[in-house]
C-alpha positions in Angstrom: 13.7 33.3 -23.9 13.0 35.3 -20.4 11.7 32.5 -18.6 14.8 31.2 -17.7 16.4 31.5 -14.0 19.1 29.9 -11.9 18.0 26.8 -10.0 18.0 27.2 -5.8 19.1 23.8 -5.4 22.8 23.3 -4.7 25.1 20.1 -4.6 25.2 18.4 -1.3 27.0 15.1 -0.4 25.8 12.3 1.6 28.7 10.8 3.5 27.3 8.4 5.7 27.5 4.7 4.7 25.7 3.1 7.6 22.7 0.7 7.0 23.8 -0.9 3.4 23.0 -3.9 3.3 23.8 -6.6 0.5 20.6 -8.7 -0.6 21.4 -12.1 -2.9 18.8 -13.1 -5.2 17.4 -15.5 -2.4 17.1 -11.9 -0.3 19.7 -13.3 2.2 21.5 -11.1 3.5 25.4 -11.3 2.6 27.7 -9.7 5.8 29.3 -6.4 5.0 32.1 -4.5 7.2 31.9 -0.5 7.0 35.0 1.4 7.3 33.7 4.6 8.4 37.0 6.2 8.1 37.1 5.5 4.2 33.2 5.4 3.2 33.6 2.2 2.2 31.2 -0.8 2.7 32.9 -4.3 2.3 31.5 -8.2 1.5 34.3 -10.9 1.7 32.4 -13.4 -1.0 34.5 -16.0 -0.4 32.0 -18.3 1.7 28.7 -17.5 -1.0 28.5 -20.0 -3.3 28.9 -19.0 -6.7 24.7 -20.1 -7.3 24.3 -17.2 -4.9 26.3 -14.8 -6.2 23.4 -12.4 -8.5 24.0 -9.6 -5.4 22.5 -6.5 -5.5 22.6 -2.8 -2.9 20.0 -2.0 -1.0 20.4 2.0 0.2 19.2 3.3 3.5 16.5 5.5 3.7 18.5 8.5 3.7 19.8 7.9 0.2 16.1 7.0 -1.2 14.1 9.6 -2.8 15.0 12.7 -4.7 18.3 12.8 -4.8 18.9 15.0 -7.7 21.5 17.4 -6.1 23.5 15.0 -5.2 24.6 13.8 -8.6 28.1 13.2 -9.4 29.3 11.4 -6.2 30.5 8.1 -6.0 29.9 5.3 -3.8 32.8 3.4 -2.7 32.6 -0.5 -1.8 34.5 -3.3 -2.1 33.8 -7.1 -3.0 35.7 -10.1 -2.4 
């Protein structure tokens, strides 16, 4: 077809790990440690009862919305 053309979009990478929140099923926040030099977020779950370990991450505003241009990136986190 003659309707195809290259996109002006380029891949961008988000490298800010500040603002990530780990929440339990009861919406209680689990404390996290951010290692900026390693682009890593870590949570110690040793004091979190098993019944509350249905967890999910809440991303900061910077990561929300149309992020197709950052497709293929990595999110580093550690739970122990």
